[in-house]
C-alpha positions as CSV (number, residue, x, y, z in Angstrom):
1,M,2.8,3.7,14.0
2,E,1.6,7.1,13.1
3,Y,-0.3,8.1,9.9
4,D,1.9,10.7,8.1
5,R,0.0,12.3,5.2
6,Y,3.1,14.0,3.9
7,K,5.2,10.8,3.9
8,I,2.4,8.9,2.2
9,G,1.9,11.7,-0.4
10,T,5.6,11.8,-1.3
11,S,5.6,8.0,-1.6
12,L,2.6,8.0,-3.9
13,K,4.2,10.7,-6.1
14,R,7.5,8.8,-6.2
15,L,5.8,5.5,-7.2
16,R,3.6,7.3,-9.8
17,E,6.7,9.0,-11.3
18,E,8.6,5.7,-11.3
19,K,5.9,4.3,-13.4
20,K,6.2,7.4,-15.6
21,Y,2.6,8.4,-15.2
22,T,1.7,12.1,-15.2
23,Q,-0.9,13.3,-12.7
24,E,-3.4,13.5,-15.5
25,E,-2.7,9.9,-16.7
26,F,-2.9,8.6,-13.2
27,C,-6.2,10.3,-12.5
28,E,-7.7,9.0,-15.7
29,M,-6.6,5.5,-14.8
30,T,-7.9,5.6,-11.2
31,G,-10.9,8.0,-11.4
32,I,-9.3,10.1,-8.7
33,G,-9.8,13.8,-9.3
34,I,-6.7,15.9,-10.2
35,S,-7.2,18.2,-7.3
36,T,-7.6,15.3,-4.9
37,L,-4.4,13.7,-6.2
38,Q,-2.5,16.9,-5.9
39,K,-3.7,17.4,-2.3
40,I,-2.7,13.8,-1.4
41,E,0.7,14.1,-3.0
42,C,1.3,17.4,-1.1
43,G,0.2,15.9,2.2
44,I,-2.7,18.3,2.5
45,R,-5.3,15.5,2.3
46,G,-5.2,11.9,3.6
47,L,-5.6,8.8,1.5
48,T,-8.9,7.1,2.0
49,L,-9.1,3.4,2.2
50,Q,-10.9,3.2,-1.2
51,N,-8.2,5.4,-2.8
52,L,-5.5,3.3,-1.2
53,F,-6.7,0.2,-2.9
54,I,-7.2,2.0,-6.2
55,C,-3.6,3.4,-6.0
56,M,-2.2,0.0,-5.0
57,Q,-3.8,-1.6,-8.0
58,A,-2.8,1.1,-10.5
59,L,0.8,1.1,-9.2
60,S,1.0,-2.7,-8.7
61,V,2.3,-2.4,-5.2
62,D,1.2,-3.5,-1.8
63,A,-0.1,-1.3,1.0
64,N,3.2,-1.5,2.9
65,T,5.1,-0.1,-0.1
66,L,2.6,2.7,-0.7
67,L,2.3,3.6,3.0
68,E,6.1,3.2,3.5
69,I,5.6,0.8,6.3
70,D,8.8,-1.0,7.3
71,T,7.7,-4.5,7.9
72,S,11.0,-5.4,9.5
73,E,9.9,-3.4,12.5
74,I,6.6,-5.3,12.8
75,L,7.9,-8.7,11.9
76,G,11.4,-8.5,13.3
77,T,12.9,-9.6,10.0
78,N,13.3,-8.4,6.4
79,I,10.7,-10.5,4.7
80,G,12.0,-9.7,1.2
81,Q,15.3,-11.5,1.6
82,D,14.0,-15.1,1.8
83,N,13.4,-17.3,-1.2
84,L,10.9,-19.4,0.6
85,S,7.3,-19.7,-0.4
86,V,4.7,-17.6,1.5
87,D,3.4,-20.7,3.3
88,Q,6.9,-21.7,4.4
89,R,7.7,-18.2,5.6
90,L,4.4,-18.0,7.5
91,L,5.0,-21.4,9.2
92,G,8.4,-20.2,10.3
93,M,7.0,-17.2,12.1
94,E,5.9,-16.8,15.7
95,P,2.1,-17.2,16.0
96,V,1.5,-13.5,16.8
97,K,3.4,-12.4,13.7
98,R,1.7,-15.0,11.5
99,N,-1.8,-14.0,12.8
100,Y,-1.0,-10.3,12.2
101,L,0.0,-11.0,8.6
102,L,-3.0,-13.3,7.9
103,N,-5.4,-10.8,9.4
104,T,-3.9,-8.0,7.4
105,F,-4.2,-10.1,4.2
106,V,-7.8,-11.0,4.8
107,Y,-8.6,-7.4,5.5
108,M,-7.0,-6.4,2.2
109,L,-8.9,-9.1,0.3
110,D,-12.2,-8.0,1.8
111,G,-11.5,-4.4,0.7
112,A,-10.5,-5.5,-2.8
113,E,-13.7,-7.6,-3.1
114,Q,-15.8,-4.6,-2.1
115,L,-14.0,-2.4,-4.7
116,A,-14.5,-5.0,-7.4
117,S,-18.3,-5.2,-6.8
């Protein structure tokens, strides 16, 4: 998987506009500078880990959505189609896939705790 600043920038802009936030409103909510947001949305500047978490929270999305990561490539399935609980879905996965998701979730939780403190 390759980090594509342009793709992530357009994804951030699309998600922000879907929530009907102007750049100014979004910057006020997140504390991200307007110049920084404009550069991120144009693909000139990358999204830092801290700004990733801030944007995820402001837009109420997960990292995969914001980064436009197709989890079906990683997990071999479309995880959004099942009506099972998270625990049930994890138990039904191969150990490698389950560990990948659990490690990703723990990493995200650690980052969110750092931002909250």
